[in-house]
C-alpha positions in Angstrom: -44.1 -13.4 2.7 -41.9 -16.1 4.2 -39.5 -18.2 2.2 -40.3 -21.8 2.7 -37.2 -23.7 4.0 -36.3 -26.7 1.9 -38.1 -25.5 -1.2 -36.1 -26.2 -4.3 -35.3 -23.1 -6.3 -36.8 -22.7 -9.7 -34.3 -24.0 -12.3 -32.5 -21.3 -14.2 -31.3 -21.6 -17.7 -27.7 -20.4 -17.6 -26.7 -18.0 -20.3 -23.3 -16.7 -21.5 -23.7 -13.0 -22.3 -20.7 -10.8 -23.2 -18.8 -14.0 -24.1 -16.1 -12.1 -26.0 -15.5 -9.6 -23.2 -15.4 -12.4 -20.6 -12.9 -14.3 -22.7 -10.7 -11.2 -23.1 -10.8 -10.6 -19.4 -10.0 -14.2 -18.5 -7.1 -14.4 -21.0 -5.8 -11.0 -19.7 -5.8 -12.3 -16.1 -4.1 -15.6 -17.0 -1.4 -13.9 -19.1 -0.8 -11.2 -16.4 -0.4 -13.6 -13.5 1.7 -16.0 -15.6 4.1 -13.1 -16.3 4.0 -12.0 -12.6 4.7 -15.5 -11.3 7.3 -16.2 -13.9 9.0 -12.9 -13.0 8.8 -13.9 -9.4 10.6 -17.2 -10.1 13.2 -15.1 -12.0 13.7 -12.9 -9.0 14.1 -16.0 -6.8 16.8 -17.4 -9.1 18.6 -14.1 -9.8 18.6 -12.5 -6.4 21.9 -11.6 -4.7 23.4 -14.5 -2.7 23.6 -14.6 1.0 26.9 -16.4 1.3 27.3 -19.2 3.8 30.6 -17.7 4.8 32.3 -14.4 4.1 36.1 -14.4 4.5 39.0 -12.0 4.4 42.0 -12.4 2.1 43.6 -14.8 4.7 40.5 -17.1 4.5 39.3 -16.1 8.0 35.5 -16.1 8.4 34.4 -12.5 9.3 30.6 -12.9 8.8 28.1 -15.6 7.9 24.7 -16.1 6.3 23.3 -16.6 9.8 24.6 -13.1 10.7 23.1 -11.5 7.7 19.7 -13.3 8.3 19.9 -12.4 11.9 20.5 -8.8 11.1 17.5 -8.7 8.9 15.4 -10.2 11.7 16.7 -7.5 14.1 15.8 -4.8 11.6 12.3 -6.3 11.4 11.9 -7.0 15.1 12.3 -3.4 16.1 10.1 -2.0 13.4 12.9 -0.1 11.7 11.3 -0.3 8.3 8.7 2.2 9.7 11.6 4.6 10.5 14.1 4.3 7.6 14.5 2.2 4.5 16.6 -0.6 3.1 17.1 -0.8 -0.7 14.7 2.2 -0.8 11.8 0.5 0.8 10.3 1.7 4.1 9.7 5.0 5.8 11.2 8.4 5.2 12.2 9.9 8.6 15.4 7.9 9.0 18.1 7.3 6.4 18.2 4.7 3.7 20.5 2.2 5.5 21.7 0.7 2.2 22.8 4.1 0.8 24.3 5.1 4.1 26.2 1.9 4.5 27.4 2.1 0.9 28.8 5.5 1.5 30.6 4.4 4.7 31.8 1.2 3.1 33.2 3.1 0.1 34.9 5.8 2.2 36.4 3.0 4.4 37.9 1.5 1.2 39.1 4.9 0.0 40.9 5.6 3.4 42.5 2.2 3.3 43.8 2.6 -0.2 45.0 6.2 0.6 46.9 5.2 3.7 48.4 2.2 1.9 49.6 4.2 -1.1 50.1 7.8 0.2 50.3 7.2 4.0 47.5 9.7 4.7 43.7 9.9 4.8 41.7 10.1 1.6 40.4 13.6 2.5 44.0 14.9 2.6 44.9 13.8 -0.9 45.2 16.1 -3.9 42.4 16.0 -6.5 44.5 13.9 -8.8 45.4 11.4 -6.1 41.8 11.2 -5.0 40.8 10.3 -8.6 43.3 7.6 -8.7 42.0 6.1 -5.5 38.4 6.5 -6.5 39.0 4.5 -9.7 40.8 1.8 -7.8 38.0 1.5 -5.3 35.3 1.3 -7.9 37.1 -1.4 -9.8 37.8 -3.4 -6.7 34.3 -3.2 -5.1 32.4 -3.9 -8.2 34.2 -7.1 -8.9 32.1 -10.1 -7.9 34.2 -12.5 -5.7 31.3 -14.8 -4.8 32.0 -18.5 -5.4 28.7 -20.2 -6.1 30.2 -23.7 -6.0 31.3 -23.2 -2.4 28.7 -20.6 -1.4 31.4 -18.3 -0.1 32.4 -14.7 -0.6 36.0 -13.4 -0.3 36.5 -9.7 0.5 39.7 -7.7 -0.1 41.5 -6.0 2.7 40.1 -2.7 1.6 36.5 -4.2 1.7 37.1 -5.6 5.1 38.1 -2.2 6.3 34.8 -0.8 4.8 32.9 -3.5 6.7 34.6 -2.6 10.0 33.7 1.1 9.4 30.1 0.1 8.9 30.1 -2.0 12.1 31.7 0.8 14.1 29.3 3.4 12.8 26.1 1.5 13.6 27.5 0.4 17.0 27.6 4.1 17.8 24.2 4.9 16.3 22.3 2.2 18.0 24.0 2.8 21.3 23.7 6.6 21.4 20.8 7.2 19.1 21.0 9.1 15.8 19.8 12.5 17.1 16.9 12.4 14.7 14.2 10.3 16.5 16.0 7.0 16.9 16.1 6.0 20.6 19.5 5.4 22.3 20.0 1.7 23.3 17.0 0.7 21.2 18.5 -2.7 20.4 19.3 -4.7 23.6 20.5 -8.3 23.8 18.4 -8.7 26.9 15.3 -8.4 24.8 15.6 -12.0 23.6 17.1 -15.2 25.1 20.9 -15.6 24.9 20.5 -19.0 23.3 17.7 -20.7 21.3 16.8 -17.4 19.6 14.0 -17.2 17.1 15.4 -16.0 13.7 18.2 -14.0 15.4 21.7 -15.4 15.4 23.7 -15.8 18.6 25.9 -12.9 19.7 25.6 -9.1 19.4 22.4 -8.0 17.6 23.9 -4.6 16.6 26.8 -6.4 14.9 24.2 -8.5 13.1 22.1 -5.6 11.9 25.4 -3.9 10.7 26.3 -7.0 8.7 22.8 -7.0 7.1 23.2 -3.3 6.1 26.7 -4.1 4.8 25.3 -7.0 2.7 22.8 -4.6 1.1 25.6 -2.2 0.3 27.7 -5.0 -1.1 24.9 -6.3 -3.5 24.1 -2.7 -4.5 27.7 -2.1 -5.6 28.7 -5.6 -6.9 28.2 -6.4 -10.6 26.0 -9.4 -11.4 27.8 -12.4 -12.9 28.1 -11.9 -16.7 26.6 -8.4 -16.6 27.7 -4.8 -16.4 25.3 -3.5 -13.7 24.9 -4.4 -10.0 22.3 -6.6 -8.4 20.2 -3.5 -7.8 20.6 -2.2 -11.4 23.1 0.4 -10.2 21.0 1.8 -7.4 21.5 3.8 -5.2 23.1 6.7 -7.1 26.6 7.2 -5.8 29.5 8.1 -8.2 32.2 7.0 -5.8 30.9 3.5 -5.9 30.4 3.6 -9.7 26.6 3.6 -9.5 25.1 5.6 -12.4 21.7 5.5 -14.1 21.6 2.4 -16.3 20.7 2.3 -20.0 17.5 0.3 -19.3 16.2 3.0 -17.0 16.6 5.6 -19.7 15.3 3.5 -22.6 12.2 2.1 -20.8 11.3 5.5 -19.5 11.0 6.8 -23.0 9.5 3.6 -24.4 6.8 3.5 -21.7 5.6 7.1 -22.6 5.6 6.2 -26.3 3.6 3.0 -25.7 1.2 4.9 -23.3 0.4 7.4 -26.1 -0.3 4.6 -28.5 -2.5 2.7 -26.1 -4.5 5.8 -25.1 -5.5 6.2 -28.7 -6.4 2.6 -29.2 -8.4 2.3 -25.9 -10.3 5.6 -26.4 -11.3 4.3 -29.9 -12.6 1.1 -28.4 -14.4 2.9 -25.6 -16.3 5.2 -28.0 -16.6 2.7 -30.9 -18.3 0.0 -28.8 -20.0 2.4 -26.3 -18.5 1.0 -23.0 -20.0 3.8 -20.9 -22.9 3.3 -18.6 -26.3 4.3 -20.0 -28.9 6.1 -17.9 -31.9 4.1 -17.1 -34.2 7.1 -16.9 -35.4 9.7 -19.4 -34.7 13.4 -18.9 -37.2 15.0 -16.4 -38.2 11.5 -15.2 -35.6 10.9 -12.5 -36.5 7.8 -10.3 -38.2 8.8 -7.1 -36.4 7.4 -4.0 -38.5 7.3 -0.8 -36.2 6.3 2.0 -39.1 5.8 4.4 -40.2 2.9 2.2 -36.7 1.4 2.0 -36.7 -2.0 3.7 -34.3 -2.5 6.5 -33.2 -5.8 8.1 -31.5 -6.5 11.5 -28.1 -7.2 10.0 -28.2 -3.9 8.0 -29.0 -1.9 11.1 -26.2 -3.6 12.9 -23.7 -2.2 10.4 -24.3 1.2 12.0 -21.8 0.4 14.7 -19.2 -0.6 12.0 -19.4 2.8 10.4 -19.2 4.7 13.7 -16.1 2.8 14.6 -14.8 3.4 11.1 -15.1 7.2 11.6 -13.3 7.0 15.0 -10.5 4.9 13.6 -10.2 7.4 10.8 -9.8 10.2 13.4 -7.2 8.3 15.4 -5.3 7.4 12.3 -5.2 11.1 11.3 -3.9 12.1 14.8 -1.0 9.7 14.4 -0.4 11.3 11.0 -0.3 14.7 12.6 2.2 13.3 15.2 4.4 12.0 12.4 4.3 15.3 10.6 5.4 17.0 13.8 8.3 14.6 14.4 9.9 16.0 11.2 10.1 19.3 13.0 10.8 18.1 16.5 12.1 14.5 16.2 12.3 13.5 19.9 9.3 15.1 21.5 5.9 16.7 21.0 6.1 20.4 21.7 8.6 19.6 24.4 6.6 16.7 25.9 9.2 13.9 25.9 7.1 11.1 27.3 4.9 11.1 24.1 8.0 10.3 22.0 9.2 7.7 24.6 5.8 5.9 24.3 5.1 6.5 20.6 8.3 7.1 18.7 8.2 7.6 15.0 8.4 3.9 13.9 5.6 2.8 16.2 3.4 5.8 15.2 4.1 5.2 11.5 3.1 1.5 11.8 -0.2 2.5 13.6 -0.8 5.2 11.0 -0.6 2.7 8.1 -2.4 -0.1 9.8 -5.3 2.1 11.0 -5.7 3.4 7.4 -6.1 -0.2 6.2 -8.4 -1.1 9.1 -10.9 1.8 8.8 -11.0 1.7 5.0 -11.4 -2.1 4.9 -14.0 -2.0 7.7 -16.1 0.5 5.8 -16.1 -1.7 2.7 -16.9 -4.8 4.8 -19.8 -3.0 6.4 -21.1 -1.9 3.0 -20.9 -5.5 1.8 -22.9 -6.7 4.7 -25.5 -3.9 4.1 -26.1 -4.7 0.4 -26.2 -8.5 0.8 -29.9 -8.7 1.7 -30.8 -6.3 -1.2 -29.2 -8.7 -3.7 -30.6 -11.9 -2.3 -34.0 -10.4 -1.6 -34.2 -11.5 2.1 -32.4 -11.7 5.4 -30.9 -15.2 6.1 -31.4 -16.7 9.6 -28.9 -15.7 12.3 -27.3 -13.2 9.9 -27.4 -10.5 12.6 -25.5 -12.8 15.0 -22.8 -13.4 12.5 -22.5 -9.6 11.9 -22.0 -9.1 15.7 -19.4 -11.9 15.9 -17.5 -10.4 13.0 -17.6 -6.9 14.6 -16.1 -8.1 17.9 -13.5 -10.1 16.0 -12.4 -6.9 14.3 -12.3 -5.1 17.7 -10.0 -7.8 19.0 -7.9 -7.7 15.9 -7.4 -3.9 16.0 -6.8 -3.7 19.7 -4.7 -6.8 20.0 -2.5 -6.1 17.0 -1.7 -2.5 18.1 -0.7 -3.7 21.6 1.3 -6.5 20.0 3.1 -4.2 17.6 4.1 -1.8 20.5 5.3 -4.7 22.6 7.2 -6.3 19.7 8.9 -3.1 18.5 10.0 -2.4 22.1 11.6 -5.8 22.5 9.0 -7.0 25.1 7.9 -10.3 23.4 11.2 -12.2 23.3 11.1 -14.9 20.7 7.4 -14.4 20.0 8.0 -11.0 18.3 7.1 -12.3 14.8 4.0 -14.2 16.0 2.4 -11.5 18.1 4.4 -8.3 17.6 5.7 -6.3 14.7 6.6 -8.4 11.6 8.9 -5.6 10.5 7.4 -5.1 7.0 5.8 -1.8 6.2 2.0 -2.1 5.5 1.9 -5.6 6.9 3.1 -4.8 10.4 0.6 -7.2 12.0 2.2 -10.2 13.8 1.5 -13.6 12.1 -1.2 -14.5 14.6 -3.0 -11.2 13.9 -2.7 -11.8 10.1 -4.4 -15.1 10.5 -7.2 -13.5 12.6 -7.6 -10.9 9.8 -7.9 -13.6 7.2 -10.4 -15.5 9.3 -12.4 -12.3 9.8 -12.5 -11.6 6.1 -13.6 -15.2 5.4 -16.5 -14.8 8.0 -17.4 -11.6 6.1 -17.3 -13.5 2.8 -19.6 -16.1 4.3 -22.0 -13.4 5.5 -22.1 -11.8 2.1 -22.5 -15.2 0.3 -25.5 -16.1 2.6 -27.1 -12.8 1.7 -26.6 -12.9 -2.0 -27.0 -16.7 -2.5 -30.5 -16.5 -3.8 -29.6 -13.8 -6.3 -26.6 -15.9 -7.5 -28.9 -18.9 -8.1 -31.5 -16.8 -10.0 -29.0 -14.9 -12.2 -28.9 -16.6 -15.5 -25.4 -15.3 -16.4 -22.5 -16.6 -14.3 -20.7 -13.5 -15.4 -23.6 -11.1 -14.5 -23.6 -8.2 -12.1 -24.3 -10.3 -8.9 -21.7 -12.8 -9.9 -19.1 -10.1 -10.5 -19.9 -8.7 -7.1 -19.3 -12.1 -5.5 -16.1 -12.8 -7.4 -14.6 -9.4 -6.4 -15.7 -10.2 -2.8 -13.8 -13.6 -2.9 -10.7 -11.8 -4.0 -10.6 -9.6 -0.9 -9.6 -12.4 1.6 -7.9 -14.5 -1.1 -5.2 -12.0 -2.0 -4.2 -11.2 1.6 -3.2 -14.8 2.1 0.1 -14.0 0.2 1.2 -12.1 3.3 1.8 -15.6 4.8 4.5 -16.3 2.2 6.8 -13.9 4.0 8.9 -15.2 6.9 11.9 -13.7 8.8 14.2 -16.1 7.0 13.1 -15.0 3.5 15.7 -12.9 1.8 14.8 -9.2 1.6 14.4 -9.1 -2.2 12.1 -12.1 -2.4 10.1 -11.1 0.7 9.7 -7.7 -0.9 8.3 -9.4 -4.0 5.5 -10.9 -2.0 5.0 -7.8 0.2 4.0 -5.8 -2.9 1.4 -8.5 -3.7 -0.3 -7.1 -0.6 0.3 -3.4 -1.0 -0.1 -3.2 -4.8 -2.3 -6.2 -5.8 -4.5 -6.3 -2.6 -4.7 -2.7 -1.6 -4.3 -1.0 -5.0 -5.6 -3.8 -7.3 -8.3 -6.0 -5.7 -9.7 -3.1 -3.7 -9.9 -1.1 -7.0 -11.7 -4.0 -8.7 -14.1 -4.3 -5.7 -14.7 -0.5 -5.8 -15.6 -0.3 -9.5 -18.0 -3.3 -9.2 -19.6 -1.9 -6.1 -20.1 1.6 -7.8 -21.7 -0.1 -10.8 -23.9 -2.2 -8.5 -25.1 0.8 -6.5 -26.0 2.8 -9.6 -28.0 -0.1 -11.0 -29.6 -0.7 -7.6 -30.8 2.9 -7.5 -32.2 2.6 -11.0 -29.9 5.2 -12.4 -28.1 3.2 -15.1 -29.0 0.0 -17.0 -27.7 -3.3 -15.9 -26.7 -4.3 -19.4 -24.5 -1.3 -20.1 -23.0 -1.4 -16.6 -21.9 -5.1 -16.9 -20.3 -4.3 -20.3 -18.4 -1.3 -18.8 -17.3 -3.4 -15.8 -15.7 -6.0 -18.1 -14.0 -3.3 -20.1 -12.7 -1.5 -16.9 -11.6 -4.7 -15.2 -9.7 -5.8 -18.3 -7.8 -2.5 -18.3 -7.2 -2.5 -14.5 -5.9 -6.0 -14.3 -4.2 -6.0 -17.6 -2.1 -3.0 -16.6 -2.1 -3.3 -12.8 -0.9 -6.9 -12.2 2.3 -6.6 -14.2 2.5 -2.9 -13.2 3.5 -4.1 -9.8 7.0 -4.3 -11.4 7.7 -0.6 -10.7 8.3 -1.6 -7.1 11.0 -4.1 -8.2 13.3 -1.8 -10.1 16.0 -1.4 -7.5 15.3 -3.9 -4.7 17.7 -6.5 -6.1 15.3 -8.0 -8.7 16.3 -8.8 -12.3 16.7 -6.1 -14.8 13.7 -7.3 -16.9 11.4 -5.8 -14.3 12.5 -2.3 -15.3 11.0 -2.9 -18.8 7.9 -4.7 -17.5 7.3 -2.3 -14.7 7.8 0.8 -16.7 5.4 -0.1 -19.6 2.6 -1.5 -17.5 2.8 1.1 -14.8 2.4 3.7 -17.5 -0.7 1.9 -18.8 -2.2 2.0 -15.4 -2.9 5.7 -16.0 -5.5 4.9 -18.7 -8.3 3.2 -16.7 -7.8 5.7 -13.9 -8.2 8.5 -16.4 -11.4 7.0 -17.9 -12.9 7.1 -14.4 -13.1 10.9 -14.7 -15.7 10.4 -17.4 -17.7 8.3 -15.0 -17.4 11.0 -12.4 -19.0 13.5 -14.8 -21.9 11.0 -15.4 -22.3 10.7 -11.6 -22.4 14.5 -11.3 -25.1 14.7 -14.0 -27.2 12.0 -12.2 -26.9 13.9 -8.9 -27.9 17.1 -10.7 -30.9 15.4 -12.4 -32.0 14.1 -9.0 -32.6 17.7 -7.7 -32.9 18.8 -4.2 -34.8 15.6 -3.2 -32.0 13.2 -4.2 -31.1 11.5 -1.0 -27.5 10.3 -1.8 -25.8 13.7 -2.4 -23.2 12.9 0.3 -22.3 9.6 -1.4 -22.0 11.2 -4.8 -19.8 14.1 -3.6 -17.3 11.5 -2.3 -17.6 9.4 -5.4 -16.7 12.4 -7.6 -13.8 13.0 -5.3 -12.7 9.4 -5.8 -12.6 9.8 -9.6 -10.6 13.1 -9.4 -8.0 11.8 -7.0 -7.8 8.6 -9.0 -6.6 10.7 -11.9 -4.5 13.1 -10.0 -3.1 11.0 -7.1 -3.0 7.4 -8.5 -2.6 8.4 -12.2 -0.6 11.6 -12.6 1.6 11.5 -9.4 2.0 7.7 -9.7 3.1 8.0 -13.3 5.6 10.7 -12.3 7.5 8.5 -9.8 7.1 5.2 -11.8 9.3 6.3 -14.7 12.5 4.3 -14.1 14.7 7.4 -14.7 12.8 9.4 -12.1 12.5 6.4 -9.7 16.3 5.9 -9.8 16.9 9.3 -8.0 13.5 9.5 -6.2 13.0 5.9 -4.9 12.1 6.1 -1.2 11.9 9.9 -1.1 9.0 12.4 -0.3 7.5 12.1 -3.8 6.5 8.5 -2.8 4.2 9.6 0.1 3.0 12.4 -2.2 1.6 9.7 -4.4 0.7 7.6 -1.4 -1.4 10.2 0.4 -3.2 11.3 -2.8 -4.1 7.8 -3.8 -4.6 6.0 -0.5 -6.8 8.7 1.1 -7.9 10.4 -2.2 -9.1 7.1 -3.7 -9.7 4.4 -1.1 -10.4 6.7 1.8 -12.9 8.9 -0.2 -14.5 5.7 -1.5 -14.8 4.3 2.0 -16.6 7.5 3.0 -18.9 7.2 0.0 -20.0 3.6 0.8 -20.3 4.5 4.5 -22.7 7.3 3.7 -24.7 5.3 1.2 -25.3 2.6 3.8 -26.0 5.0 6.7 -28.4 6.9 4.5 -30.6 3.9 4.3 -30.5 2.8 7.9 -30.7 6.2 9.6 -34.0 8.0 10.2 -34.4 10.5 7.3 -35.2 13.4 9.7 -31.9 12.9 11.5 -29.9 13.4 8.2 -28.1 16.6 7.3 -26.4 16.8 3.9 -25.0 20.3 4.7 -22.5 19.0 7.2 -21.4 16.2 4.9 -20.8 18.7 2.1 -18.7 20.8 4.4 -16.8 17.7 5.5 -16.1 16.6 1.9 -14.9 20.1 0.9 -12.6 20.4 3.9 -11.2 16.9 3.4 -10.4 17.7 -0.3 -8.9 21.1 0.5 -6.8 19.7 3.3 -5.6 16.7 1.3 -4.7 18.9 -1.7 -2.8 21.3 0.6 -1.0 18.4 2.2 0.0 17.0 -1.1 0.7 20.0 -3.3 1.9 22.6 -0.7 4.1 20.3 1.5 4.9 16.8 0.3 5.4 17.7 -3.4 7.8 20.6 -3.0 9.9 18.8 -0.4 10.0 15.8 -2.8 11.1 18.0 -5.6 13.9 19.4 -3.5 14.9 16.0 -2.3 15.2 14.5 -5.8 17.3 17.5 -6.8 19.6 16.9 -3.8 20.0 13.3 -4.9 20.9 14.3 -8.5 23.6 16.7 -7.4 25.0 15.1 -4.3 24.1 11.4 -4.4 21.2 9.5 -3.0 22.5 9.1 0.5 22.7 12.9 0.9 19.0 13.3 0.0 18.1 10.9 2.8 20.3 12.3 5.5 18.7 14.1 8.4 20.8 17.2 7.4 18.5 17.5 4.3 15.4 17.5 6.4 16.9 20.1 8.7 17.4 22.7 5.9 15.6 25.9 6.7 13.3 25.9 3.6 12.4 22.2 4.2 11.6 22.9 7.8 9.5 25.9 6.9 7.4 23.9 4.4 7.0 21.0 6.8 6.0 23.5 9.6 3.3 25.2 7.5 1.9 21.7 6.6 0.0 22.1 9.9 -2.5 24.4 8.1 -3.8 21.9 5.5 -3.5 19.2 8.1 -5.8 21.1 10.5 -8.3 21.8 7.7 -8.3 18.1 7.0 -8.8 17.2 10.6 -11.8 19.5 11.0 -13.4 17.6 8.1 -12.7 14.3 9.8 -14.1 15.5 13.1 -17.4 16.6 11.4 -17.7 13.2 9.9 -17.1 11.5 13.3 -19.7 13.6 15.0 -22.1 12.9 12.1 -21.6 9.1 12.5 -22.0 9.2 16.3 -25.2 11.1 15.9 -26.4 8.6 13.2 -25.7 5.7 15.6 -28.4 7.1 18.0 -30.9 7.6 15.2 -31.0 4.2 13.5 -34.2 2.9 12.0 -36.0 -0.1 13.3 -35.9 -3.3 11.2 -38.9 -3.4 8.9 -38.5 -7.1 7.8 -37.8 -10.3 9.7 -35.4 -13.1 8.8 -36.6 -15.0 5.7 -39.2 -12.4 4.8 -39.2 -11.2 1.2 -37.8 -7.6 0.7 -39.5 -5.3 -1.8 -36.4 -4.5 -3.7 -35.3 -4.5 -7.3 -34.4 -8.0 -8.5 -31.0 -7.6 -10.0 -30.9 -11.2 -11.2 -33.3 -10.2 -14.0 -31.9 -8.8 -17.1 -33.5 -5.8 -18.9 -34.8 -6.2 -22.4 
């Protein structure tokens, strides 16, 4: 049956079901984003100043705002956030440059005072003399000498000596290399024009990046006006600089656990009192029969096959970069003695690729699934839908290839002034140059248009604007919408405020909006398969989304504890980050329901592969995102751990365990319907799923977690800088643990290879389209509500 073009759709009487749940969700979203935006304004107003001029005691200008901003641009241009960290944010191979600079700055002041008073170096003093000098330095460096009326900062003679020590140290490091994977002569003035530079100030770039590092050390050790703690809430921990755990960090750690226990009780009561779980749509012994041979297939759906094959290949390449990164912790300047590999792909570039490819393959799997389900929702294939799917595919190919080439050229100083536009923006997780970010946004908008065309008929027929199809569409809109905040970050934006927006991408887009999209899609698929009722699913989705957004939006604050943001974020972040555990824990109940459905389906149930990965998602949601996330989000723990190995422990368990496993689930669901049934083999998928879970568990619990525990202990006893020094990573036990990580990594890689081979085989065994453009599809009409 053909749809007659130009025919007016039958009028639909709009209904407002679940009005109370909708109102609660909308109010939750409004309040959460009001707090987040209000807190952002507070960060903007309260952030540490970048003085127009910094002078010595004689009034001579020794560094400027342009030098600080230029140094930040140099730090970004060479992709150094993918090597080390500033204010605890970045990668974990190199040092934290804030903590390292603070140590050098403090010791420079101590030597200056010791020579001035005792005519010898600080190290040569007696313990009593050392204590006298330490107290003098702490008092002097913590005093805030910034004059807001003139936008100037005056440094004492001892502080100037500390600055000079910082400059001399980094001059040596960036000239000779640091002996731990950082190339010698990485920063070269010949990489950009000598005049008319973009974002970088005139003069020596190494001096500028040193000034930027010094500025972060200054703000981390200088007390806020009218307060008793520094701009970074006393982070990093370093007794010689007077930095100790603040009262807020201790209080809100305890308060967050207390509030979590209370809210668990309340939410579990609501969950069971009002029955927010999904209800099965079949009676025992009468599981719906699913005949894949009768499943309709359209041209656009078949074309998603190449998306999923590319997804699996990108997954493999991303894992190979992960293996290379893991090896660099053992052999930092080569790969089993092969120097040219490190010369071409040093740690910072490999780390950027590892992160970007993770986002690319996971997002592409989800985009492909969205394209696949669109005709099932709308009931037919719109005209030229297949052409749009092809255009989007090649746009993604250009994006992935172009951005990776651009990042390599930019981080190697080959793009001159165009480094930010086409190269490496310098921000972890959003390394893509600005032009590639725009292409990504355009690509996601094309995808949204494809999805909208496919589900438009279903949207028109669904009587409830908050029904299942509408929820699917709203969550799809949020995917491109929230990435737009990446455009709010520019090289001239101060580090603290840029980091505020950066976490909108990492936390709200990756961890928040993708999570929202995931729970809606899971609900949609279960209803589409006839396994659960639409009515109960919609109610559960409103409940879940309220919990996810009510905790997750403000929960972004745990990233703002110590990056120079206002102290209020310690309280907000601690409480709402703790509450994020609740919705993630409830998903384990959903996993059990999914397991029961798969069991009831028997040997003929065609979606076993999808359900194995969905169950994996729920388990890792609890363990990786929930338990491990909760551990590091407590302010008292984060104070010592911030930017250490416990962070990638949580990151690997949640990014791969949740989003990666879900990408595999939707990939297999879509492929199952477009691949010839006789070419399908669940046995290999089960082996792949088992190996991926075993490998990931080994990676997390046998390698990253024990090293992270040792590292936080090192910080507690010897100061944060010591825990991030290369000497810590070179300890025998740490090296042994990191070496044996190759075992779970190999197990994981075998699981990936099986999945890749499976997808390549699937690409050559795709079904032929059964229905033409505009032809009605014999599918369940999800716009119709059950009685």
